[in-house]
TORSETOR-332737 format. One line per field, with one value per residue (C-alpha): residue number from 1; residue in one letter; z negated, y, x negated. Coordinates in steps of 0.1 Angstrom, whole numbers, plus 2048, in hexadecimal, padded with zeros to 3 digits. Each point is the difference from the previous one (the first is absolute). Layout:
BEGIN
pos	[NUM, ...] .
code	[a, ...] .
w	[Z, ...] .
v	[Y, ...] .
u	[X, ...] .
% end
This chain:
BEGIN
pos	[1, 2, 3, 4, 5, 6, 7, 8, 9, 10, 11, 12, 13, 14, 15, 16, 17, 18, 19, 20, 21, 22, 23, 24, 25, 26, 27, 28, 29, 30, 31, 32, 33, 34, 35, 36, 37, 38, 39, 40, 41, 42, 43, 44, 45, 46, 47, 48, 49, 50, 51, 52, 53, 54, 55, 56, 57, 58, 59, 60, 61, 62, 63, 64, 65, 66, 67, 68, 69, 70, 71, 72, 73, 74, 75, 76, 77, 78, 79, 80, 81, 82, 83, 84, 85, 86, 87, 88, 89, 90, 91, 92, 93, 94, 95, 96, 97, 98, 99, 100, 101, 102, 103, 104, 105, 106, 107, 108, 109, 110, 111, 112, 113, 114, 115, 116, 117, 118, 119, 120, 121, 122, 123, 124, 125, 126, 127, 128, 129, 130, 131, 132, 133, 134, 135, 136, 137, 138, 139, 140, 141, 142, 143, 144, 145, 146, 147, 148, 149, 150, 151, 152, 153, 154, 155, 156, 157, 158, 159, 160, 161, 162, 163, 164, 165, 166, 167, 168, 169, 170, 171, 172, 173, 174, 175, 176, 177, 178, 179, 180, 181, 182, 183, 184, 185, 186, 187, 188, 189, 190, 191, 192, 193, 194, 195, 196, 197, 198, 199, 200, 201, 202, 203, 204, 205, 206, 207, 208, 209, 210, 211, 212, 213, 214, 215, 216, 217, 218, 219, 220, 221, 222, 223, 224, 225, 226, 227, 228, 229, 230, 231, 232, 233, 234, 235, 236, 237, 238, 239, 240, 241, 242, 243, 244, 245, 246, 247, 248, 249, 250, 251, 252, 253, 254, 255, 256, 257, 258, 259, 260, 261, 262, 263, 264, 265, 266, 267, 268, 269, 270, 271, 272, 273, 274, 275, 276, 277, 278, 279, 280, 281, 282, 283, 284, 285, 286, 287, 288, 289, 290, 291, 292, 293, 294, 295, 296, 297, 298, 299, 300, 301, 302, 303, 304, 305, 306, 307, 308, 309, 310, 311, 312, 313, 314, 315, 316, 317, 318, 319, 320, 321, 322, 323, 324, 325, 326, 327, 328, 329, 330, 331, 332, 333, 334, 335, 336, 337, 338, 339, 340, 341, 342, 343, 344, 345, 346, 347, 348, 349, 350, 351, 352, 353, 354, 355, 356, 357, 358, 359, 360, 361, 362, 363, 364, 365, 366, 367, 368, 369, 370, 371, 372, 373, 374, 375, 376, 377, 378, 379, 380, 381, 382, 383, 384, 385, 386, 387, 388, 389, 390, 391, 392, 393, 394, 395, 396, 397, 398, 399, 400, 401, 402, 403, 404, 405, 406, 407, 408, 409, 410, 411, 412, 413, 414, 415, 416, 417, 418, 419, 420, 421, 422, 423, 424, 425, 426, 427, 428, 429, 430, 431, 432, 433, 434, 435, 436, 437, 438, 439, 440, 441, 442, 443, 444, 445, 446, 447, 448, 449, 450, 451, 452, 453, 454, 455, 456, 457, 458, 459, 460, 461, 462, 463, 464, 465, 466, 467, 468, 469, 470, 471, 472, 473, 474, 475, 476, 477, 478, 479, 480, 481, 482, 483, 484, 485, 486, 487, 488, 489, 490, 491, 492, 493, 494, 495, 496, 497, 498, 499, 500, 501, 502, 503, 504, 505, 506, 507, 508, 509, 510, 511, 512, 513, 514, 515, 516, 517, 518, 519, 520, 521, 522, 523, 524, 525, 526, 527, 528, 529, 530, 531, 532, 533, 534, 535, 536, 537, 538, 539, 540, 541, 542, 543, 544, 545, 546, 547, 548, 549, 550, 551, 552, 553, 554, 555, 556, 557, 558, 559, 560, 561, 562, 563, 564, 565, 566, 567] .
code	[m, s, n, n, m, k, n, i, e, f, e, k, p, s, y, s, e, w, q, d, a, a, i, k, a, l, k, g, k, p, f, e, s, l, l, t, k, t, s, e, g, i, t, l, e, p, l, y, t, q, e, s, l, v, a, k, l, g, e, e, l, d, k, q, v, a, t, i, r, s, l, q, n, s, q, v, f, k, v, a, q, q, v, y, a, d, t, g, e, a, f, f, a, q, l, d, d, s, l, a, r, g, n, e, v, v, t, i, d, s, r, v, n, f, e, w, t, a, e, i, v, a, k, l, a, t, y, f, s, e, y, s, f, k, i, t, v, e, n, s, n, d, p, l, l, a, v, f, d, n, i, a, i, e, q, r, e, a, t, k, g, f, i, v, s, k, n, p, i, t, l, t, d, f, p, n, v, r, s, i, g, a, d, i, t, v, y, h, n, q, g, a, n, a, v, q, e, l, a, y, a, l, a, f, a, a, k, y, a, e, q, e, e, s, f, e, a, f, a, k, r, f, y, v, s, f, a, i, d, t, q, f, f, t, e, i, a, k, l, r, a, f, k, v, l, w, k, a, f, s, s, a, y, g, i, e, k, n, i, k, i, p, t, l, a, e, t, s, l, r, s, f, s, k, l, d, v, y, v, n, l, l, r, a, a, n, e, a, l, s, g, l, i, g, g, a, d, v, f, t, v, h, p, h, d, a, l, t, k, p, t, d, q, s, i, r, i, a, r, n, v, s, l, v, l, k, e, e, t, n, v, l, k, v, t, d, p, a, g, g, s, y, f, i, e, s, l, t, a, d, f, v, k, e, a, w, a, l, f, l, d, i, e, a, d, g, g, i, d, a, y, i, a, s, g, k, l, a, e, e, l, e, q, s, y, q, a, r, i, k, a, t, q, t, r, k, q, s, l, i, g, t, n, i, y, a, n, p, a, d, v, l, e, s, e, t, n, p, l, f, a, d, i, k, r, i, a, i, p, f, e, q, l, r, a, d, m, t, a, a, n, v, k, t, g, i, l, a, l, g, t, l, k, s, s, k, p, r, a, d, f, v, s, g, f, l, n, t, v, g, v, v, p, e, k, s, e, p, i, a, t, a, e, e, a, v, a, w, l, n, t, t, e, a, t, y, v, v, i, a, g, n, d, d, d, t, k, e, l, v, p, a, i, l, a, g, k, p, a, n, v, l, v, d, v, a, g, k, y, k, d, e, e, e, a, w, l, a, d, g, l, n, g, f, i, f, a, g, q, n, i, i, e, k, l, n, s, v, f, a, s, m, k, e, v, q, r] .
w	[F19, 7DE, 7EE, 815, 7F6, 7DB, 803, 811, 7EA, 808, 7F9, 7E5, 80F, 7EB, 7F6, 818, 81D, 7F6, 7FE, 823, 80D, 7EE, 80F, 823, 7FB, 7F4, 823, 7F6, 7DF, 7E2, 7E9, 7E4, 80E, 7F1, 7DD, 7EC, 7E4, 7E4, 7EC, 7E4, 815, 805, 822, 80C, 817, 81F, 7F4, 7DF, 7FC, 7E4, 808, 7FE, 7DF, 7EF, 80D, 7F2, 7DD, 7FA, 7DD, 7F9, 816, 7E9, 7E2, 811, 809, 7DE, 7EE, 814, 7FB, 7DB, 7FA, 813, 7EA, 802, 807, 81C, 816, 7E8, 811, 7F0, 810, 7F7, 7F5, 811, 7F2, 7F9, 7E1, 7E3, 80B, 823, 7F1, 7ED, 81C, 818, 7E5, 7FA, 825, 807, 7E3, 80D, 823, 7FA, 7EE, 7E4, 7F1, 7F3, 813, 7F7, 806, 7E3, 817, 807, 806, 7E0, 7DC, 7EC, 7E4, 7E1, 80D, 821, 7F0, 7E7, 81B, 814, 7E2, 803, 823, 7F3, 7E8, 81B, 81F, 806, 80B, 811, 7F6, 80C, 7E7, 801, 7DD, 7DD, 7FA, 81D, 7F5, 810, 7E6, 7E6, 80E, 7EB, 7E0, 809, 802, 7E0, 7ED, 803, 826, 806, 802, 81C, 814, 81F, 819, 80D, 7F8, 81D, 7F7, 805, 7DE, 7EA, 7EA, 7DD, 7F4, 7DF, 7FB, 826, 806, 822, 80F, 815, 7FD, 80A, 826, 81C, 816, 821, 815, 7F6, 812, 81D, 806, 802, 81B, 7EE, 814, 7F2, 7F3, 7ED, 7F2, 7F2, 7F2, 7EF, 7F1, 7EF, 7F5, 7EE, 7F1, 7F3, 7F1, 7EE, 7F5, 7EC, 7EF, 7F2, 7E1, 816, 824, 7F9, 7F0, 81E, 81A, 7EF, 807, 822, 824, 822, 819, 825, 81F, 81E, 822, 823, 806, 7FB, 7FA, 7EE, 7E6, 7FB, 7FB, 7E8, 7E9, 801, 7FA, 7E0, 7F0, 808, 7F4, 7E0, 7F9, 804, 7EB, 7E3, 802, 7FB, 7DE, 7F7, 807, 810, 7FF, 81B, 7F6, 819, 807, 810, 822, 807, 824, 816, 824, 80A, 808, 80F, 822, 7FE, 817, 801, 825, 80D, 7DC, 808, 80A, 7DA, 7FB, 816, 7EE, 7DE, 80B, 80D, 7E0, 7EA, 812, 7FA, 7DB, 7FF, 811, 7EC, 7DF, 7F1, 7E0, 801, 821, 809, 823, 806, 816, 823, 7F8, 7DF, 80C, 802, 7ED, 7FD, 806, 7F3, 821, 802, 7DC, 807, 81F, 7EC, 7E6, 81A, 810, 7E1, 7FC, 824, 7FF, 7DF, 80B, 825, 804, 7E6, 7F7, 7DB, 803, 805, 7E8, 812, 823, 811, 7EF, 819, 81C, 80F, 807, 7DF, 7EA, 812, 7FC, 7DB, 7FA, 812, 7EA, 7E0, 809, 80B, 7E4, 7E5, 80D, 7FF, 7DD, 7F4, 810, 7ED, 7DF, 807, 803, 7DE, 807, 812, 7EC, 808, 824, 803, 7EF, 817, 81E, 810, 7FF, 810, 81B, 807, 802, 818, 817, 801, 806, 81C, 811, 7FF, 80C, 81D, 80A, 801, 813, 81A, 802, 7F4, 7E6, 80C, 7ED, 815, 805, 7F4, 814, 81B, 80E, 7EF, 806, 806, 7F9, 7DD, 7E6, 7E7, 7DD, 7EC, 7DE, 7EC, 7E3, 7E4, 7F3, 81F, 80B, 7F6, 814, 81B, 81C, 822, 812, 7F0, 81B, 81B, 7EC, 7F9, 824, 80C, 7E9, 80C, 825, 7FC, 7EE, 81B, 81B, 814, 825, 811, 822, 814, 824, 812, 81D, 81D, 802, 7E4, 7FE, 7FD, 7E8, 7E9, 7E9, 7F5, 800, 7E8, 7EA, 7FD, 7F9, 7E4, 7F3, 7FE, 7F2, 7E0, 7F6, 80C, 822, 820, 81E, 820, 81C, 824, 81E, 80F, 811, 81D, 805, 7EB, 80E, 7F4, 7DE, 7FC, 80B, 7E5, 7E6, 808, 7FC, 7E1, 7DD, 7F2, 7F2, 7FC, 81E, 803, 823, 805, 81E, 80A, 802, 825, 801, 7E1, 80C, 822, 7F4, 7DD, 80C, 817, 7E5, 7E7, 819, 805, 7DE, 7EC, 7E4, 7E5, 806, 7ED, 816, 7F5, 815, 7F7, 800, 7FC, 81B, 7F3, 821, 807, 7DC, 7FE, 821, 7F9, 7DD, 80F, 81A, 7E5, 7F6, 7DB, 7FB, 803, 7F2, 7FE, 7ED, 7DF, 7FB, 7DF, 806, 7E3, 807, 825, 7FC, 7E3, 817, 81C, 7E9, 7F4, 824, 80A, 7E5, 80B, 824, 7F5, 7ED] .
v	[9FC, 7F3, 81A, 81C, 7F4, 800, 824, 80D, 817, 809, 823, 802, 812, 81C, 7FE, 81C, 7EC, 7E1, 815, 80E, 7DC, 7F5, 81D, 7F7, 7DC, 80A, 80E, 81D, 7F3, 817, 7F6, 801, 7E1, 7ED, 80A, 7E7, 808, 7E6, 7F7, 814, 81F, 800, 808, 7E8, 80E, 7EC, 802, 804, 80B, 806, 825, 802, 7EC, 816, 81F, 7F3, 7F4, 810, 7F8, 7EE, 7E3, 7F6, 802, 7EB, 7E4, 801, 7FE, 7E3, 7EC, 808, 7F5, 7DF, 7E1, 7E8, 7E2, 808, 7ED, 7E4, 7E7, 800, 7E4, 802, 7DF, 7F5, 7E1, 7F3, 7EB, 802, 7E1, 80E, 822, 7F2, 7E9, 81E, 816, 7E5, 7FC, 825, 805, 7E2, 80F, 824, 811, 817, 810, 7ED, 813, 7FA, 811, 7F6, 7FD, 7DA, 7E5, 7EE, 80A, 80D, 7E6, 800, 7E3, 811, 821, 7EE, 7EE, 820, 811, 7E9, 80E, 824, 7F8, 7F5, 815, 824, 805, 816, 7FA, 812, 802, 810, 812, 7FC, 7E3, 7EB, 7DC, 7FD, 819, 7E4, 7F3, 81A, 7F2, 7DF, 80E, 7FB, 820, 7FA, 7FD, 820, 818, 7EC, 7FD, 816, 808, 816, 802, 80F, 80E, 81E, 80D, 7FB, 7E1, 803, 7E4, 7FF, 7F0, 7FE, 81D, 7F4, 7FB, 81D, 805, 824, 801, 817, 7E5, 814, 7E1, 807, 821, 7F3, 7E6, 81C, 813, 816, 80C, 801, 824, 7F9, 7E0, 812, 81C, 7E9, 7EC, 820, 80A, 7DF, 803, 822, 7F3, 7E2, 814, 818, 7E2, 7F3, 80C, 809, 800, 7E6, 7E9, 805, 7FA, 7DF, 7F2, 811, 7F3, 809, 7E8, 807, 7ED, 802, 805, 7FA, 824, 7F4, 821, 810, 7E5, 801, 825, 7FC, 7EA, 816, 81F, 7F2, 7FF, 825, 809, 7EC, 813, 821, 7F4, 7F4, 820, 813, 7EE, 80B, 7DF, 805, 7DD, 7E7, 7E9, 7E4, 7F6, 7DF, 800, 7E3, 7FC, 7E8, 7FC, 815, 7ED, 81E, 7F9, 7DA, 7F1, 7E0, 800, 7F1, 7FA, 7F7, 825, 806, 7ED, 819, 81D, 7F2, 7FA, 824, 80E, 7EA, 80D, 824, 7F7, 7F1, 81E, 818, 7F1, 7EF, 7ED, 7E4, 7F6, 7EA, 7F4, 7F6, 7E1, 807, 7EF, 812, 80F, 7DE, 7E4, 7FC, 7DD, 7EF, 808, 825, 805, 7EF, 816, 820, 7F7, 7F8, 822, 810, 7E6, 803, 826, 800, 7E7, 808, 826, 807, 81F, 7F9, 805, 825, 819, 814, 7F2, 81B, 81C, 818, 7F8, 822, 7F6, 7EE, 81A, 81B, 7EC, 7F8, 826, 807, 7E7, 80E, 823, 7F7, 7E7, 818, 81B, 7E9, 7F4, 824, 806, 7E1, 80D, 823, 7EF, 7F1, 7E0, 7E0, 7F7, 822, 7FE, 7DE, 80D, 81E, 7E9, 80F, 7E0, 7EC, 81A, 800, 7DA, 7FF, 81A, 7EB, 7E0, 80F, 80E, 7DD, 7EF, 819, 7FB, 7DA, 802, 817, 7EC, 81C, 7E7, 7DD, 7E2, 7E4, 7E3, 816, 820, 7F8, 7DE, 7F0, 7DA, 7FB, 7DB, 807, 7F3, 81A, 7F1, 808, 7F8, 81E, 7FE, 812, 80F, 816, 804, 825, 80C, 819, 7EE, 811, 7DF, 7FB, 813, 7EA, 7E0, 80A, 809, 7E0, 7EB, 812, 7FC, 7DC, 7F8, 811, 7ED, 820, 7FC, 81B, 804, 814, 80B, 805, 819, 802, 7EA, 7EB, 817, 820, 7F2, 7EB, 81C, 80B, 7DD, 7F5, 81E, 7F9, 7DB, 80A, 819, 7E5, 7E5, 815, 7F5, 7DC, 804, 7F0, 812, 7EE, 80F, 804, 7FA, 822, 80F, 818, 80B, 80C, 7E4, 7E5, 812, 800, 7DB, 7F7, 814, 7EC, 7DE, 806, 7F6, 81F, 81A, 819, 807, 818, 80C, 801, 80F, 81D, 823, 800, 7DE, 808, 822, 7F2, 7E1, 807, 815, 7E4, 7E6, 813, 803, 7DB, 7F1, 7EA, 812, 7E8, 805, 81C, 80E, 815, 80D, 7FD, 822, 825, 811, 822, 80D, 7E2, 7F9, 813, 7F2, 7DC, 801, 80E, 7E3, 7E5, 7FD, 7F7, 811, 7FD, 7ED, 811, 801, 814, 7F8, 7F4, 7DB, 7F8, 81E, 7F7, 7DB, 805, 816, 7E7, 7E4, 814, 808, 7DB, 7F6, 81B, 7F3, 7DC, 80A] .
u	[BE0, 80A, 7EA, 80F, 823, 7F7, 7F4, 820, 815, 823, 80B, 81B, 81E, 811, 824, 809, 7F0, 813, 820, 7FA, 7FB, 820, 814, 7F4, 80A, 823, 807, 816, 80D, 7F8, 7E4, 819, 810, 7E2, 80A, 814, 819, 802, 81F, 7F0, 800, 7DA, 7F2, 7E5, 7E5, 7F5, 7DC, 7EE, 7DC, 7E8, 801, 826, 801, 7E6, 812, 821, 7F4, 7DE, 7F3, 820, 7F5, 7E4, 817, 81B, 7E7, 7F0, 821, 80D, 7E0, 7FE, 824, 7FC, 802, 7E3, 817, 818, 819, 807, 817, 823, 813, 826, 80F, 821, 812, 823, 7F7, 7E9, 7ED, 7FB, 7F6, 7E3, 7F5, 7FE, 7EF, 7E5, 7FB, 7FC, 7E8, 7EB, 7FF, 7F6, 81C, 7F1, 81F, 81F, 81B, 825, 821, 817, 81E, 7FE, 819, 7F8, 803, 7E3, 803, 7EC, 7EC, 7F8, 7F6, 7EA, 7EE, 7FC, 7F0, 7E2, 7F9, 802, 7E5, 7E9, 809, 80A, 824, 819, 824, 81F, 81D, 823, 7FE, 7F4, 81A, 7F2, 7FC, 7DE, 7F2, 803, 7DF, 7EE, 80F, 7EF, 7DD, 7EC, 7F7, 7DB, 803, 815, 7E3, 7F1, 821, 7FE, 81B, 81C, 825, 814, 822, 816, 7F9, 7E1, 7FF, 7F4, 7E8, 7ED, 7DE, 7F9, 7E8, 7F5, 823, 80B, 825, 806, 801, 809, 810, 801, 809, 824, 800, 7EA, 81B, 81A, 7ED, 7E6, 7E2, 7DD, 801, 821, 7F2, 7E1, 815, 818, 7E3, 7F3, 823, 806, 7DD, 809, 821, 7EF, 7E2, 817, 80F, 7DF, 7ED, 7E2, 7F5, 7E5, 81A, 817, 7E3, 7F6, 823, 807, 7FD, 80E, 810, 802, 80D, 7E9, 811, 7F4, 7F2, 7DC, 7ED, 81D, 800, 7DA, 802, 81E, 7ED, 7E1, 815, 80F, 7DE, 7FA, 823, 7FB, 7E0, 812, 81D, 7EA, 7EC, 821, 803, 7DC, 7F0, 7DE, 7F3, 80A, 81D, 805, 823, 808, 812, 816, 80B, 813, 809, 81E, 820, 813, 7EE, 806, 81A, 814, 7F9, 7DF, 7F5, 7DC, 7FB, 806, 7E0, 7ED, 810, 7F6, 7DC, 7FE, 80F, 7E9, 7E1, 80D, 803, 7DD, 7EF, 815, 7F5, 81F, 7F7, 81A, 811, 81E, 805, 825, 805, 80C, 821, 805, 821, 810, 7EF, 7DA, 7F2, 7E1, 7EF, 809, 7F5, 7DF, 7FB, 808, 7E7, 7E6, 805, 7F1, 7E5, 7F4, 7FF, 7ED, 7E6, 7FB, 804, 7E4, 814, 7FC, 7DA, 806, 80F, 81B, 7F9, 816, 7EC, 7F0, 818, 809, 824, 807, 7EF, 815, 820, 7F8, 7FC, 821, 812, 7F1, 80B, 823, 807, 7F3, 817, 81E, 7F7, 7FF, 823, 80D, 7F1, 80F, 822, 7FC, 7ED, 808, 820, 80F, 7F5, 811, 820, 802, 801, 7E1, 7EC, 81C, 804, 7DB, 7FF, 81E, 7F0, 7E0, 813, 816, 7E1, 7F0, 820, 803, 7DB, 805, 821, 7F1, 7E0, 7EA, 7F5, 7FB, 80D, 7F2, 819, 81D, 803, 7E7, 7F4, 81D, 806, 825, 7FD, 7F5, 818, 80A, 800, 820, 7F0, 7F3, 7E8, 813, 7DF, 7FD, 824, 802, 7E2, 80A, 7EE, 7FE, 807, 822, 815, 7F0, 807, 824, 808, 7EE, 816, 820, 7F8, 7F5, 820, 814, 7ED, 7FB, 7FA, 7EB, 7F0, 7E7, 80A, 7DF, 802, 7E7, 7E2, 7F1, 7E2, 816, 819, 7E9, 7F2, 822, 80F, 7E4, 805, 826, 7F8, 7E9, 81A, 81B, 7E8, 7FD, 823, 7FB, 811, 7F2, 810, 808, 7EC, 80C, 7EA, 7F5, 81F, 7FE, 825, 81D, 816, 7E7, 7FF, 826, 801, 7E7, 813, 81F, 7EE, 7EB, 80A, 7F1, 818, 7E4, 7E9, 7E3, 7F7, 7DA, 7EF, 7EA, 80E, 808, 811, 814, 80C, 80A, 813, 80F, 81F, 80C, 7F9, 814, 81D, 802, 7F5, 818, 813, 7F5, 7DA, 7EE, 7E5, 7E2, 7E3, 7DB, 7EF, 809, 815, 80A, 80D, 816, 80A, 820, 80E, 7F6, 810, 820, 800, 7FE, 7DC, 7FC, 7DE, 7DA, 7E3, 7DE, 7DF, 801, 825, 80D, 803, 818, 817, 802, 806, 818, 814, 7FE, 80B, 81E, 80A, 7FD, 817, 819, 7FE, 806, 81F] .
% end
């Protein structure tokens, strides 16, 4: 029997056979309903095969894979633990602790709560002589830059690290410090999608390359910095696509040899929330794994409470995310671990094509500075941000603990970390409305019509809908008559009530309920009732709650109406 099983071979179905089976399973829905449009405007197929990938890329596939592998640095995913401290003493204590426990890159943002005194800067210089570093400064006058004056001349050539700033920083006698960067995290935090980020990285590279005496001199000082969001495969493809784009970019300058450019990366904070903050830990781990697989060279994991005030525990957990992934996934034993994936190779190629086209448009407009001055870049970012906001508020994109599965008992922290206050996070509208409704002590209710079984699905939906802004509705027992419903409305403390029942019970009882409801209670109905909508609204119904609705727009409208009624 076992020998027979070993000899059994299953016939490999063709794509057309799979497609026929999929269409049958869709039960009348078009096959096109399985296609997914990304925020970059790229259409994702429901199934990728070797045949479809070869048909799409042909000989370019081998070139793409070879380019990515040849431009991968030998040492990747070095742990860059950012130091958070309020005093100089605490700063060095945390720095020493992080380096002893797995941190590999001294990572500092110069905006701290203490002064960069001559004593502190001189002490820090001893670390720069021993460890690589990544420092973020405001400009060329930043006091943190005095650290380089304290490094002995004979040690300067061995000093290695990165200076992140809005404009390039000029250093002399430090040939291994990269201070010309395309810091794309700034645009990511304003809403940029993957294609825009890649195109902007090339556009900044083009700007800075023109300012240097040679391309080789520029490339020795250049790096790119990305933030990695929660779209797992998108972010892997983004990092891989940059290598292909960089090869094409350097070739345009007549450089045929491979010049490896370091990729700095960090977990994205635009998807972080102050609500249910431990979900941020899951987001960060997901993003870090994308960075690891995608081939980031230096990686920073932000603590799950980075939006407020990181603690020793959260900082340790963030560092351990990188350490566990490095040690236990075995990803670093493989060069380009995503290489050969039909889906990721296809997505990488799509990003290369679209980003290169956008880069050429930027160059045709006079380069990145002219593009920014024209307002086109700001317009693109706003469109991407609004699309992301809309997707979150209509639940097309899930933000666990914020727009879905929200915990109304969660306490919203009022403190904000000034380092990250300007990020256009998609959770902010939920946080703001929750704060407003909590302060106003809003009272809401759910009027369940019919039996428990018939009313529960919509009652649960409404409850989850209201939970997103911290509201716990009072639920009635299942009510069978309009008289009982009106009596409950007269006794409840709720000033906003949603009627939840199946279609039949709702259509039968709502007209009589509206006729007898108290004037000071706003009433909505759960579900869509196109035929009855006009008549019910005329009889005093406030509106409807349904799946796919913009949660923030709806509840802002309800909140404004409640304040009007209370006046």
